C-alpha positions as CSV (number, residue, x, y, z in Angstrom):
1,M,140.7,96.4,97.9
2,T,138.8,97.8,95.5
3,K,136.6,95.3,93.9
4,N,135.7,94.0,97.6
5,H,134.7,97.6,98.5
6,N,132.7,98.2,94.7
7,N,131.5,93.8,95.9
8,T,130.3,95.7,99.5
9,M,128.8,99.1,97.7
10,K,126.6,96.3,95.4
11,L,125.4,94.8,98.3
12,T,124.7,97.9,100.2
13,S,122.6,98.8,97.2
14,Y,120.9,96.4,96.8
15,L,119.5,96.2,100.8
16,C,118.8,99.6,100.9
17,V,116.4,98.7,97.7
18,V,114.9,95.4,99.4
19,N,113.8,98.1,102.6
20,L,112.6,100.4,100.4
21,V,110.3,97.8,98.5
22,I,109.4,96.2,102.2
23,L,108.4,99.9,103.3
24,G,106.5,100.7,99.6
25,I,104.4,96.8,99.8
26,C,103.3,97.7,104.2
27,G,102.4,101.4,103.0
28,G,100.4,99.6,100.3
29,I,99.1,97.0,101.6
30,Y,98.0,99.8,104.6
31,A,96.6,102.4,102.2
32,F,95.1,99.5,100.4
33,S,93.1,97.5,103.2
34,G,93.7,99.9,106.6
35,F,95.7,97.0,108.2
36,D,99.0,98.1,109.6
37,L,101.8,95.5,108.4
38,L,104.6,97.1,109.7
39,S,103.1,97.5,113.1
40,F,102.2,94.3,112.6
41,I,105.5,93.1,111.9
42,T,107.1,95.2,114.9
43,F,105.0,94.4,117.3
44,G,103.7,97.6,118.0
45,S,106.3,98.6,119.2
46,E,106.6,102.6,118.5
47,T,110.4,102.4,119.2
48,A,110.9,99.8,116.4
49,Y,108.1,101.6,114.4
50,R,110.4,104.2,113.9
51,I,113.9,102.9,113.9
52,F,112.7,101.1,110.7
53,L,111.5,104.0,109.5
54,A,113.9,105.2,110.2
55,N,115.8,102.8,108.6
56,C,114.5,103.5,104.9
57,F,115.3,107.1,105.3
58,V,118.3,106.5,104.9
59,S,118.0,103.8,102.4
60,A,116.5,106.0,100.2
61,F,119.4,108.8,100.4
62,F,121.7,106.4,100.1
63,T,119.9,105.5,96.6
64,V,119.4,108.3,95.1
65,Y,123.5,109.0,96.3
66,S,124.5,105.8,93.9
67,M,121.8,107.1,91.5
68,I,124.2,109.9,90.4
69,A,127.2,108.9,91.9
70,F,127.7,105.8,90.2
71,K,125.3,106.5,87.4
72,P,123.8,102.5,86.1
73,F,121.3,104.3,83.1
74,K,124.7,106.0,81.4
75,G,124.8,103.7,78.5
76,L,120.9,103.2,78.2
77,K,119.2,105.7,75.5
């Protein structure tokens, strides 16, 4: 049970980071070119756009929580 839980938490952390990287790429493209890639990906649907942004909001909080709770950089000096 514990090993499966750890693997699930690891997968969730990876998915959250990937989600934030995608948001960063879309934001960078919008900042440098003015083309709203996220709006293009969501086919102009404001609901889908907001759902993705809300998902990124939760992903950011989970990433911060996992960095505090699991201390992945504890052994680095």
